[in-house]
N, C-alpha and C positions, 0 to 999 in steps of 0.2 A: 685290618689288623694282621700282623704277621704271626703265623703259627710257630711253635717251637721248632718243628722240623724245618720250616723255611728259614728260620733264623740260623739254625745249625748249618744248613746248606750255604747260606749267604756268608757266614763266617769262614767256612772251609774254602769257598771260592776266593775270598780276600786273602786268606792264609796262603793258599797255593800260589796266588799271584805275586805276593810280596815277600814271602819268607826268604827267598834267595837274595833279594835286594838287601833286606835287613841284615842277613847273615854276612853278606859280602862287605857291607859298610862296617859292620861291627868287627869283622876279622881284620879288615885293613887298618882299623884304629888300634885294636888290641894285640894283634899278631898271636892270638890264642883261640883255638877252637872252642875250648871250654868256656871262656869268657864270652865269646861270640854267641854260643848257644844260650847262655844265661841272658844275654841282652835280647836275643830273639824272644825268649819267653817273657821278659819284662815288657818289651814293646807291645807284644800282642795282648798282654794283660791290660796295659794302658788303653789299647784300642777297644777292648771289650768294655772297659770301665768308662770310656769316654762318652760324654754327652754331646760331642760335636756332631754337626750335620755337615756333610761334605758335598761340595759342588762339583761332582764329576771325578773321573779317574785321576786327573792331574792333581787335584786337591788332596785326594787320599794318598797318592804317591809322595807328594811334598810333605804331608804330615808324617808319614812313615820315615822318610829320610831325616827330617828335623828331629823327631823324637829319638831315632836311633843314634844320631850324632850326640844329642844331649845325654843319653844313657851312657855312651862311650866315655864322655867327659866326666861322668860321675864315678867311673871305676878308677 
């Protein structure tokens, strides 16, 4: 079982790893820092809410890229 402290540490590690990637993709689509920041928040909320199990770092990275692109298209 994962303790809440470990869950927070795990999320922060994922956030630190992928936040720049998500922001970069969002900014390249929207050309707006404010919209890109909103998309970063939305993508990480979806990550927290997700029931997906990921098969390694490449799977997580691909998920973040795809979800970010989809969020950009929704704006």
